[in-house]
KEDODO-623691 format. One line per field, with one value per residue: x, y, z of N, C-alpha, C in turn; residue number from 1. Coordinates in steps of 0.2 Angstrom, whole numbers, padded with zeros to 4 digits, m for minus. Example, Ala and Ser with C-alpha at 12.3 -4.5 7.8 and 13.67 -1.06 7.14 Angstrom:
2
nx (0066/0064)
ny (m0028/m0011)
nz (0039/0035)
cax (0062/0068)
cay (m0022/m0005)
caz (0039/0036)
cx (0066/0064)
cy (m0016/0000)
cz (0039/0039)
nr (1/2)
END
This chain:
322
nx (0088/0105/0119/0136/0147/0155/0168/0166/0173/0174/0161/0158/0161/0157/0145/0128/0116/0099/0089/0083/0089/0096/0086/0077/0082/0078/0071/0081/0089/0102/0108/0113/0121/0125/0137/0132/0118/0115/0109/0096/0092/0093/0083/0071/0071/0072/0060/0050/0053/0062/0073/0090/0107/0119/0128/0139/0152/0160/0155/0155/0148/0135/0123/0106/0104/0096/0098/0098/0098/0102/0101/0111/0117/0126/0136/0154/0165/0170/0160/0149/0154/0154/0140/0136/0143/0137/0124/0128/0132/0121/0113/0098/0095/0089/0082/0080/0068/0059/0059/0053/0041/0034/0034/0028/0017/0015/0023/0038/0040/0050/0061/0062/0069/0077/0082/0075/0063/0067/0072/0063/0053/0041/0030/0015/0003/0009/0017/0011/0000/m0011/m0015/m0020/m0031/m0039/m0042/m0050/m0061/m0066/m0069/m0080/m0089/m0092/m0097/m0109/m0116/m0116/m0124/m0138/m0140/m0136/m0144/m0158/m0154/m0147/m0157/m0165/m0156/m0153/m0166/m0166/m0155/m0159/m0170/m0164/m0154/m0152/m0146/m0136/m0139/m0128/m0110/m0097/m0080/m0064/m0051/m0035/m0030/m0025/m0009/m0007/m0018/m0032/m0049/m0067/m0073/m0087/m0098/m0111/m0117/m0111/m0108/m0112/m0118/m0110/m0097/m0084/m0082/m0072/m0061/m0050/m0048/m0042/m0052/m0059/m0060/m0076/m0080/m0087/m0094/m0100/m0116/m0130/m0136/m0125/m0115/m0119/m0119/m0106/m0100/m0105/m0101/m0109/m0109/m0100/m0105/m0110/m0098/m0097/m0100/m0089/m0081/m0086/m0084/m0070/m0062/m0059/m0055/m0062/m0054/m0040/m0028/m0035/m0041/m0034/m0034/m0027/m0021/m0018/m0010/0002/0006/0009/0018/0030/0034/0032/0040/0041/0027/0018/0019/0009/m0001/0002/m0007/m0025/m0035/m0045/m0062/m0062/m0049/m0033/m0027/m0038/m0045/m0036/m0031/m0040/m0044/m0040/m0034/m0023/m0006/0002/m0007/m0008/0005/0005/m0006/0000/0010/0003/m0003/0008/0012/0001/0001/0013/0010/m0002/m0016/m0028/m0033/m0029/m0037/m0050/m0049/m0048/m0061/m0069/m0065/m0070/m0083/m0086/m0082/m0092/m0104/m0102/m0101/m0088/m0082/m0076)
ny (0103/0107/0104/0101/0100/0085/0073/0056/0047/0055/0056/0044/0043/0055/0061/0064/0075/0079/0095/0095/0087/0089/0094/0084/0071/0059/0053/0050/0042/0030/0028/0017/0015/0010/0020/0024/0025/0035/0047/0043/0038/0050/0058/0051/0050/0064/0069/0063/0068/0063/0061/0059/0052/0049/0036/0035/0029/0030/0029/0021/0018/0009/0006/0007/0013/0016/0008/0008/m0001/m0001/m0010/m0019/m0031/m0026/m0021/m0020/m0031/m0025/m0015/m0023/m0030/m0020/m0018/m0030/m0030/m0019/m0024/m0035/m0027/m0021/m0012/m0008/m0016/m0015/m0017/m0002/0000/m0008/m0001/0012/0007/0004/0016/0025/0019/0015/0008/0014/0013/0017/0013/m0001/m0016/m0031/m0039/m0036/m0042/m0056/m0059/m0057/m0064/m0061/m0057/m0058/m0065/m0072/m0081/m0089/m0102/m0105/m0092/m0087/m0096/m0092/m0079/m0082/m0088/m0077/m0069/m0076/m0076/m0063/m0060/m0067/m0060/m0047/m0049/m0049/m0036/m0031/m0037/m0032/m0018/m0018/m0022/m0010/m0001/m0005/m0003/0011/0014/0009/0018/0030/0030/0023/0006/m0008/m0015/m0020/m0018/m0025/m0029/m0033/m0037/m0037/m0050/m0061/m0068/m0062/m0066/m0063/m0058/m0056/m0042/m0037/m0024/m0011/m0002/0014/0024/0033/0023/0023/0027/0023/0025/0031/0024/0016/0025/0035/0036/0051/0064/0071/0067/0068/0058/0051/0046/0054/0045/0036/0044/0045/0031/0028/0036/0031/0018/0008/0004/m0006/m0017/m0029/m0036/m0045/m0057/m0060/m0063/m0074/m0083/m0084/m0076/m0064/m0055/m0049/m0039/m0031/m0026/m0015/m0021/m0019/m0013/m0021/m0013/m0001/m0006/m0010/0003/0009/0000/0004/0015/0013/0005/m0013/m0015/m0025/m0034/m0033/m0042/m0053/m0057/m0060/m0048/m0034/m0030/m0019/m0009/m0006/0004/0011/0016/0024/0032/0040/0044/0040/0044/0046/0044/0048/0046/0032/0028/0031/0023/0011/0010/0008/m0004/m0013/m0012/m0018/m0031/m0036/m0035/m0040/m0045/m0052/m0042/m0031/m0032/m0031/m0018/m0011/m0015/m0008/0005/0006/0005/0017/0026/0023/0026/0040/0045/0046/0042/0040)
nz (0030/0030/0019/0015/0001/m0002/m0004/m0010/m0002/0010/0013/0017/0031/0036/0047/0045/0050/0055/0056/0068/0077/0089/0098/0098/0103/0107/0097/0088/0075/0069/0053/0040/0024/0007/m0002/m0015/m0012/m0004/m0008/m0011/0001/0009/0003/0006/0020/0024/0018/0026/0038/0047/0061/0060/0059/0047/0041/0051/0057/0068/0081/0097/0108/0110/0117/0119/0107/0091/0077/0059/0044/0026/0011/0016/0011/0002/0009/0014/0022/0034/0037/0039/0050/0059/0061/0067/0078/0084/0087/0096/0106/0112/0104/0095/0080/0064/0047/0038/0031/0038/0050/0045/0041/0053/0059/0050/0045/0032/0017/0011/m0005/m0013/m0008/m0010/m0015/m0023/m0012/m0001/m0003/m0004/0008/0018/0029/0034/0027/0028/0022/0013/0019/0028/0029/0038/0041/0029/0028/0038/0034/0023/0028/0036/0025/0019/0030/0031/0019/0020/0031/0025/0014/0019/0019/0007/m0003/m0003/m0004/m0016/m0025/m0025/m0029/m0042/m0048/m0048/m0056/m0069/m0071/m0073/m0083/m0100/m0103/m0096/m0079/m0072/m0072/m0080/m0080/m0086/m0075/m0067/m0056/m0043/m0044/m0057/m0065/m0075/m0072/m0072/m0065/m0055/m0055/m0049/m0062/m0064/m0073/m0088/m0102/m0113/m0109/m0111/m0125/m0132/m0128/m0115/m0100/m0086/m0071/m0065/m0053/m0050/m0062/m0078/m0084/m0075/m0068/m0060/m0050/m0050/m0045/m0031/m0027/m0029/m0019/m0007/m0009/m0013/m0026/m0026/m0021/m0029/m0030/m0020/m0026/m0033/m0023/m0017/m0028/m0026/m0032/m0027/m0012/0003/0009/0002/m0010/m0023/m0038/m0053/m0071/m0084/m0094/m0088/m0078/m0085/m0088/m0076/m0069/m0075/m0069/m0055/m0042/m0042/m0044/m0048/m0038/m0029/m0034/m0028/m0019/m0016/m0024/m0017/m0011/m0003/0005/0014/0007/0002/0013/0019/0009/0000/m0013/m0030/m0045/m0053/m0058/m0048/m0037/m0037/m0034/m0020/m0015/m0018/m0009/0003/0000/m0001/0012/0018/0013/0019/0033/0036/0046/0057/0066/0059/0047/0053/0057/0045/0040/0049/0047/0033/0035/0041/0031/0022/0029/0031/0019/0012/0001/m0017)
cax (0095/0111/0125/0142/0149/0161/0170/0163/0177/0172/0154/0157/0163/0154/0138/0123/0111/0093/0089/0080/0092/0098/0080/0073/0087/0075/0069/0087/0091/0108/0107/0119/0119/0131/0138/0128/0111/0115/0105/0089/0090/0092/0077/0066/0071/0070/0053/0046/0055/0065/0079/0095/0114/0120/0135/0144/0156/0165/0152/0157/0143/0129/0118/0099/0104/0092/0102/0094/0103/0098/0105/0117/0120/0131/0141/0160/0166/0171/0154/0145/0156/0151/0133/0136/0146/0132/0119/0131/0133/0114/0109/0092/0097/0084/0081/0077/0061/0055/0058/0048/0034/0032/0033/0024/0010/0015/0030/0041/0041/0056/0067/0061/0074/0076/0084/0070/0058/0070/0075/0058/0049/0036/0025/0010/m0001/0013/0021/0007/m0006/m0017/m0018/m0024/m0037/m0043/m0044/m0055/m0067/m0068/m0072/m0086/m0093/m0094/m0102/m0116/m0119/m0118/m0130/m0144/m0142/m0134/m0149/m0163/m0151/m0146/m0163/m0167/m0151/m0154/m0171/m0164/m0150/m0163/m0174/m0160/m0151/m0152/m0140/m0137/m0138/m0121/m0105/m0092/m0074/m0058/m0046/m0030/m0030/m0019/m0004/m0008/m0024/m0037/m0056/m0072/m0075/m0094/m0100/m0117/m0115/m0111/m0107/m0116/m0117/m0105/m0092/m0077/m0082/m0065/m0055/m0049/m0046/m0043/m0058/m0057/m0064/m0081/m0080/m0093/m0097/m0104/m0123/m0132/m0136/m0118/m0111/m0121/m0117/m0099/m0098/m0107/m0098/m0114/m0107/m0095/m0109/m0110/m0091/m0098/m0100/m0082/m0078/m0089/m0080/m0063/m0057/m0057/m0056/m0065/m0049/m0034/m0027/m0040/m0039/m0033/m0035/m0020/m0019/m0015/m0004/0008/0009/0011/0024/0036/0037/0031/0044/0037/0020/0015/0019/0002/m0004/0004/m0013/m0031/m0038/m0050/m0067/m0060/m0042/m0030/m0026/m0044/m0047/m0031/m0029/m0047/m0045/m0035/m0035/m0017/0000/0004/m0011/m0007/0011/0003/m0009/0005/0014/m0001/m0004/0014/0012/m0004/0003/0018/0008/m0009/m0018/m0035/m0034/m0029/m0043/m0055/m0048/m0050/m0068/m0072/m0064/m0074/m0090/m0086/m0082/m0099/m0109/m0101/m0100/m0081/m0079/m0075)
cay (0101/0110/0099/0104/0095/0081/0067/0049/0045/0059/0055/0037/0044/0061/0060/0069/0076/0083/0101/0095/0082/0091/0095/0078/0066/0053/0051/0050/0035/0030/0025/0015/0013/0011/0027/0025/0025/0041/0052/0040/0038/0057/0061/0048/0052/0071/0070/0060/0072/0059/0064/0054/0052/0044/0033/0037/0022/0032/0028/0015/0017/0007/0005/0010/0016/0013/0008/0005/m0002/m0001/m0014/m0022/m0036/m0023/m0019/m0024/m0035/m0020/m0012/m0028/m0032/m0014/m0019/m0036/m0027/m0015/m0029/m0038/m0022/m0018/m0008/m0011/m0015/m0017/m0013/0005/m0001/m0010/0005/0017/0004/0004/0023/0029/0015/0013/0006/0018/0009/0020/0009/m0008/m0019/m0038/m0042/m0035/m0048/m0062/m0060/m0055/m0070/m0058/m0056/m0062/m0069/m0076/m0086/m0092/m0105/m0104/m0085/m0087/m0099/m0087/m0073/m0084/m0089/m0070/m0066/m0079/m0074/m0056/m0060/m0069/m0054/m0041/m0051/m0047/m0029/m0030/m0039/m0026/m0012/m0019/m0021/m0003/0003/m0008/0001/0018/0014/0008/0024/0036/0030/0016/0001/m0014/m0013/m0021/m0016/m0030/m0027/m0037/m0034/m0042/m0052/m0064/m0071/m0059/m0069/m0059/m0060/m0050/m0039/m0035/m0018/m0008/0003/0021/0029/0032/0016/0025/0030/0022/0024/0033/0020/0016/0031/0035/0040/0057/0068/0075/0064/0070/0052/0048/0048/0056/0039/0034/0048/0043/0024/0028/0039/0026/0012/0004/0001/m0012/m0023/m0035/m0040/m0051/m0063/m0061/m0066/m0081/m0087/m0085/m0071/m0058/m0055/m0043/m0034/m0032/m0021/m0015/m0024/m0014/m0015/m0023/m0008/0004/m0009/m0009/0009/0010/m0003/0008/0021/0012/m0001/m0019/m0014/m0031/m0038/m0032/m0047/m0059/m0059/m0058/m0041/m0033/m0025/m0013/m0011/m0001/0010/0014/0020/0028/0037/0039/0045/0038/0045/0048/0040/0049/0043/0025/0027/0031/0017/0005/0011/0005/m0011/m0017/m0013/m0023/m0038/m0038/m0034/m0042/m0049/m0052/m0036/m0026/m0033/m0028/m0011/m0009/m0015/m0002/0012/0006/0007/0024/0029/0022/0030/0047/0046/0049/0039/0044)
caz (0032/0025/0018/0011/m0004/0001/m0008/m0008/0004/0016/0014/0021/0038/0038/0050/0043/0055/0053/0059/0075/0081/0096/0101/0098/0102/0108/0090/0083/0072/0065/0047/0036/0018/0003/m0004/m0020/m0010/0000/m0011/m0010/0009/0011/0001/0010/0028/0025/0016/0032/0044/0052/0064/0059/0058/0042/0040/0056/0059/0073/0087/0100/0113/0106/0121/0118/0101/0086/0071/0054/0038/0020/0007/0019/0007/m0002/0013/0014/0028/0040/0038/0042/0057/0063/0063/0071/0085/0087/0089/0102/0112/0115/0100/0091/0073/0059/0041/0038/0028/0043/0055/0043/0041/0060/0061/0046/0043/0025/0015/0006/m0010/m0016/m0005/m0011/m0019/m0023/m0006/0003/m0004/m0003/0015/0022/0030/0038/0022/0032/0018/0008/0022/0033/0027/0043/0041/0023/0029/0043/0030/0018/0033/0037/0019/0018/0035/0030/0013/0023/0034/0020/0009/0022/0017/0000/m0008/m0004/m0006/m0023/m0029/m0025/m0033/m0049/m0051/m0050/m0062/m0075/m0072/m0074/m0090/m0103/m0102/m0091/m0072/m0069/m0076/m0080/m0083/m0085/m0070/m0065/m0050/m0040/m0049/m0063/m0069/m0076/m0071/m0073/m0059/m0056/m0051/m0052/m0067/m0061/m0078/m0094/m0105/m0118/m0105/m0114/m0132/m0135/m0126/m0108/m0097/m0079/m0068/m0062/m0048/m0053/m0069/m0081/m0087/m0069/m0068/m0053/m0046/m0050/m0040/m0025/m0025/m0028/m0013/m0002/m0010/m0015/m0033/m0025/m0018/m0033/m0030/m0016/m0030/m0035/m0016/m0017/m0033/m0024/m0037/m0023/m0005/0006/0010/m0002/m0015/m0027/m0044/m0059/m0077/m0087/m0098/m0083/m0074/m0089/m0088/m0069/m0067/m0078/m0064/m0048/m0041/m0040/m0044/m0049/m0032/m0026/m0036/m0024/m0015/m0020/m0024/m0012/m0012/0000/0007/0018/0003/0000/0019/0021/0004/m0002/m0020/m0034/m0052/m0057/m0056/m0041/m0032/m0038/m0030/m0013/m0014/m0018/m0002/0008/m0002/0001/0019/0020/0011/0024/0040/0037/0052/0058/0069/0054/0043/0057/0057/0038/0039/0053/0043/0027/0037/0042/0024/0019/0033/0030/0011/0011/m0005/m0023)
cx (0100/0116/0130/0144/0155/0162/0167/0167/0175/0165/0153/0158/0159/0147/0134/0117/0105/0093/0087/0083/0093/0091/0076/0078/0084/0072/0075/0088/0098/0107/0113/0117/0125/0131/0133/0120/0110/0109/0097/0087/0089/0085/0071/0065/0069/0063/0048/0048/0058/0072/0085/0102/0115/0127/0140/0147/0160/0162/0155/0152/0137/0123/0112/0099/0100/0096/0098/0099/0099/0103/0111/0120/0126/0137/0148/0160/0167/0164/0149/0147/0154/0144/0132/0138/0140/0126/0122/0131/0127/0110/0103/0094/0091/0085/0078/0070/0057/0053/0053/0041/0031/0030/0028/0017/0010/0022/0032/0044/0048/0062/0067/0067/0074/0077/0079/0064/0061/0071/0069/0053/0042/0030/0019/0006/0003/0016/0017/0000/m0012/m0020/m0022/m0031/m0042/m0046/m0050/m0061/m0070/m0072/m0079/m0091/m0096/m0099/m0109/m0119/m0121/m0124/m0137/m0146/m0141/m0140/m0155/m0160/m0149/m0152/m0166/m0162/m0152/m0160/m0170/m0159/m0154/m0167/m0170/m0157/m0151/m0146/m0141/m0136/m0131/m0116/m0099/m0086/m0068/m0053/m0041/m0030/m0024/m0016/m0005/m0013/m0029/m0044/m0060/m0074/m0082/m0096/m0107/m0114/m0116/m0110/m0112/m0114/m0111/m0099/m0085/m0077/m0076/m0059/m0054/m0046/m0047/m0049/m0055/m0062/m0069/m0081/m0087/m0097/m0101/m0111/m0124/m0133/m0129/m0114/m0113/m0119/m0110/m0097/m0100/m0104/m0103/m0113/m0103/m0099/m0109/m0103/m0091/m0098/m0093/m0079/m0080/m0085/m0073/m0059/m0055/m0058/m0059/m0060/m0043/m0033/m0032/m0037/m0039/m0033/m0028/m0017/m0015/m0009/0002/0011/0012/0017/0031/0039/0036/0035/0040/0030/0016/0015/0013/m0002/m0002/m0002/m0019/m0033/m0044/m0056/m0065/m0052/m0039/m0029/m0032/m0046/m0042/m0029/m0035/m0048/m0039/m0036/m0029/m0011/0002/0000/m0010/0000/0009/m0001/m0005/0009/0010/m0003/0002/0014/0007/m0002/0008/0015/0001/m0010/m0025/m0037/m0034/m0035/m0049/m0055/m0050/m0058/m0071/m0071/m0068/m0081/m0091/m0086/m0089/m0104/m0109/m0100/m0094/m0078/m0078/m0081)
cy (0104/0105/0103/0098/0092/0076/0061/0047/0048/0057/0048/0038/0050/0060/0066/0070/0081/0090/0100/0090/0083/0092/0089/0072/0059/0049/0050/0043/0036/0025/0023/0012/0013/0018/0029/0026/0031/0045/0050/0040/0045/0059/0058/0050/0060/0072/0068/0063/0068/0062/0058/0056/0047/0042/0035/0031/0024/0030/0021/0013/0015/0006/0010/0015/0012/0013/0004/0004/m0003/m0005/m0016/m0027/m0033/m0020/m0023/m0027/m0030/m0017/m0017/m0030/m0026/m0016/m0025/m0034/m0023/m0019/m0032/m0033/m0018/m0013/m0012/m0010/m0019/m0014/m0007/0005/m0003/m0005/0010/0014/0005/0012/0027/0025/0014/0011/0011/0014/0011/0016/0002/m0010/m0027/m0041/m0041/m0040/m0055/m0064/m0059/m0061/m0067/m0056/m0061/m0067/m0073/m0082/m0090/m0095/m0104/m0097/m0084/m0090/m0095/m0082/m0076/m0085/m0082/m0067/m0069/m0077/m0067/m0056/m0062/m0064/m0049/m0043/m0049/m0040/m0028/m0032/m0034/m0020/m0012/m0019/m0014/0001/0001/m0004/0008/0019/0014/0014/0030/0036/0023/0012/m0004/m0011/m0014/m0019/m0021/m0028/m0031/m0033/m0039/m0044/m0056/m0068/m0069/m0062/m0064/m0062/m0054/m0048/m0036/m0029/m0016/m0002/0010/0027/0028/0025/0017/0028/0029/0021/0027/0029/0020/0023/0031/0039/0046/0060/0072/0073/0065/0064/0049/0050/0051/0050/0036/0038/0046/0036/0024/0031/0035/0019/0006/0000/m0005/m0018/m0030/m0039/m0045/m0057/m0065/m0065/m0073/m0086/m0088/m0080/m0065/m0059/m0049/m0037/m0036/m0026/m0021/m0017/m0019/m0017/m0016/m0017/m0002/0001/m0009/m0002/0011/0007/0000/0013/0019/0005/m0007/m0018/m0020/m0036/m0038/m0038/m0054/m0062/m0058/m0051/m0040/m0029/m0018/m0014/m0005/0005/0014/0018/0025/0034/0036/0040/0043/0039/0048/0043/0041/0046/0035/0024/0027/0025/0011/0005/0007/m0002/m0015/m0018/m0018/m0030/m0041/m0039/m0037/m0046/m0048/m0045/m0030/m0026/m0030/m0021/m0008/m0009/m0009/0004/0012/0008/0014/0028/0029/0026/0038/0049/0049/0046/0043/0048)
cz (0027/0025/0014/0006/m0002/m0004/m0006/m0002/0010/0018/0018/0028/0041/0041/0047/0048/0053/0058/0067/0079/0088/0101/0102/0098/0104/0102/0085/0081/0069/0059/0043/0030/0013/0000/m0010/m0019/m0006/m0002/m0010/m0003/0011/0009/0005/0017/0028/0023/0022/0038/0049/0054/0063/0058/0053/0041/0044/0059/0065/0080/0090/0106/0110/0110/0120/0112/0095/0079/0065/0048/0032/0015/0010/0016/0003/0002/0013/0021/0035/0042/0041/0049/0062/0066/0068/0078/0088/0090/0096/0108/0114/0111/0097/0084/0069/0053/0041/0035/0034/0048/0052/0042/0048/0061/0057/0044/0036/0023/0010/0001/m0014/m0014/m0006/m0016/m0018/m0016/m0001/0003/m0002/0004/0020/0023/0033/0033/0024/0027/0014/0012/0027/0030/0031/0042/0035/0024/0033/0039/0025/0022/0034/0031/0018/0023/0034/0024/0016/0026/0030/0016/0012/0020/0010/m0005/m0008/m0006/m0014/m0027/m0030/m0030/m0041/m0052/m0053/m0056/m0069/m0076/m0075/m0081/m0093/m0102/m0097/m0084/m0070/m0075/m0075/m0083/m0082/m0081/m0069/m0058/m0047/m0045/m0056/m0068/m0069/m0075/m0072/m0066/m0060/m0052/m0053/m0056/m0064/m0067/m0084/m0098/m0110/m0115/m0108/m0121/m0135/m0132/m0118/m0106/m0090/m0077/m0065/m0057/m0052/m0061/m0072/m0084/m0081/m0069/m0061/m0048/m0045/m0045/m0033/m0023/m0025/m0021/m0007/m0003/m0012/m0022/m0032/m0023/m0022/m0033/m0024/m0020/m0032/m0029/m0016/m0022/m0031/m0029/m0033/m0016/m0003/0006/0006/m0006/m0020/m0034/m0049/m0065/m0080/m0091/m0094/m0079/m0078/m0089/m0081/m0067/m0070/m0073/m0057/m0047/m0039/m0039/m0044/m0043/m0028/m0028/m0033/m0020/m0019/m0019/m0019/m0014/m0009/0002/0011/0014/0002/0007/0021/0016/m0001/m0010/m0024/m0042/m0056/m0055/m0049/m0035/m0032/m0034/m0023/m0011/m0014/m0012/0003/0006/0000/0008/0021/0019/0017/0031/0041/0043/0053/0061/0064/0049/0047/0057/0051/0037/0043/0049/0037/0029/0038/0036/0021/0022/0032/0023/0010/0005/m0011/m0025)
nr (1/2/3/4/5/6/7/8/9/10/11/12/13/14/15/16/17/18/19/20/21/22/23/24/25/26/27/28/29/30/31/32/33/34/35/36/37/38/39/40/41/42/43/44/45/46/47/48/49/50/51/52/53/54/55/56/57/58/59/60/61/62/63/64/65/66/67/68/69/70/71/72/73/74/75/76/77/78/79/80/81/82/83/84/85/86/87/88/89/90/91/92/93/94/95/96/97/98/99/100/101/102/103/104/105/106/107/108/109/110/111/112/113/114/115/116/117/118/119/120/121/122/123/124/125/126/127/128/129/130/131/132/133/134/135/136/137/138/139/140/141/142/143/144/145/146/147/148/149/150/151/152/153/154/155/156/157/158/159/160/161/162/163/164/165/166/167/168/169/170/171/172/173/174/175/176/177/178/179/180/181/182/183/184/185/186/187/188/189/190/191/192/193/194/195/196/197/198/199/200/201/202/203/204/205/206/207/208/209/210/211/212/213/214/215/216/217/218/219/220/221/222/223/224/225/226/227/228/229/230/231/232/233/234/235/236/237/238/239/240/241/242/243/244/245/246/247/248/249/250/251/252/253/254/255/256/257/258/259/260/261/262/263/264/265/266/267/268/269/270/271/272/273/274/275/276/277/278/279/280/281/282/283/284/285/286/287/288/289/290/291/292/293/294/295/296/297/298/299/300/301/302/303/304/305/306/307/308/309/310/311/312/313/314/315/316/317/318/319/320/321/322)
END
């Protein structure tokens, strides 16, 4: 998109169109935001190839138009009156974050702000007691079914781990869970026993610390099976954001907006971020996983959980893990 330099006053009334607007008018959206947020909105919409017109207050025909707003709490009376009139006149009006959620399948965390959390009643797991109860029942049901496979597979895995390298079969590590409470996550050991003799460090692709058995059980997610114990204890859920170590969380929350909001729910053995964005070994990867985690917290449902379970099975069967 080519833009000319304009004053803030001109920017308020100048419509900004994407290159494909004329060819794809059916996908056109009208976006309204405060002037100091124009740069942020432009970056997000252009990155996702959204066809849009920005801050055009001259339109009068609202029928069948899709209008999105960002940080509307900062609009003046006239700007808010414009959005109300658009709603009354047949336009579909919604927050731009909600529109992008639906279109992209993840949340653009760059657009998160306090009002987003304070005015959203649709964070499924936070606002619905029955939904949390159903999720707990699903967790325990899946643990019972998985135990029939996990026990014999676990015994074989334990034997191979002991044969390949000295050290314990299980690996326990402090992770941060719901409400920022720490707990010990349990996994089959996939690295050498001295993997962190030099201190905590990110896991990386083709990590030299990973054993041969460890490489296989990571790809097939067998190393995660002992976390069924964490589920029974109520520390984890089958599906949710992966629990992270506090030392990394303190680093990540400096650059990722509202990173600790992922702790509003129980961490998961698997999750939407794991099946949609398979590898995570850097801050950039953590940013992408956070986009899916926030989306999951807001849109969690029984059907979404079943979808994640099926995608996880696909990952295990075809060895698409780390």
